[in-house]
N, C-alpha and C positions, 0 to 999 in steps of 0.2 A: 612439482610436476604441472603440466598444463591441465587446466580444467576443461572438461568436455562441455561445450555449449549446447543447450537444448533450446528448441524453438518455444515460443509462448504457447503454442498449441500443445506441444508435448508436455510442458509443465502443467498447464491448466487441466489437461485430460488425465493426468496421473491419478491413480486411485486415492492416494493420500490427499492430493489437492481437492479432488471431488468431495471427499469426506469433510474436509475443512470448510469448503464453500457451502455444502449442504447444512453443516452445523451452524454456520453464520446465518444462513437463510432461515432455518428453523427458529433460531433465537430471536431474530427480528420479527418473524411472523407471530411468534408467541408473545413477545414483550414490547413490540412496537419501536417507534423512533428513539425512545430513550435508550433502549438496548443498543441500537446502532450508534448513538452518540457515545455511550459508555465504551463500546468496543473501539471506536475511533480514538478516544482519549487514551485507552490502554495501549493501542497500537502505536500512537505517537510517542508515548512515554518509553516504550520498548525500543522503538526505532532510534530515538535520541540517545538512549543509554548505549545501544550497540554502536552507534556512530561515535560517541565519545570514547568508548573502549577501543575501537579500531584506531581512532586518531591518536590516542595515547600510546598504543602499541607501535604504531608506525612512526610517530613523531613528525608527521607531516603537517604542513600548514593547510588551512582550508583552501579548497579550490574555488575559484571564481568562474561562474559560467558567463558566457557572452550574453549580451542583452537579447539577441534574437532567440537563442535557445531557452533562456529564462521565460521570455514572453510566450513561446510555444508551450512550455510546460504549464505555465499559469493559465493559459487559455484552455488547455486540455483539462486541467483540474476543475476549472469553472464549469465546463461542459459536463463533466462527470457529476458534479454537484447538482446542476440543473436537471440532468437526466434522472438522477436518483430521486430528487424531490418530485418530479413529474410522475414517476412510477408509483410513489407512495400516496399521491392524491387520489 
């Protein structure tokens, strides 16, 4: 069946999402930047595991993004990193 697409605003304002985000915020507030780093490492490991599982199930080759799209994504990630560091200072 077709998946129903939700906007970012709908996803982020869902009660479950708000609870997860508040939990992340509380954990970082209580334990500092090391907690944030630990959560990023855990997230990265889970994301890689899920991606590997999906690829194995689908049997598809990796997709290659065009250079422009990759540059946009990398620039956005760098901005998020800088914004996050500034907020913690």
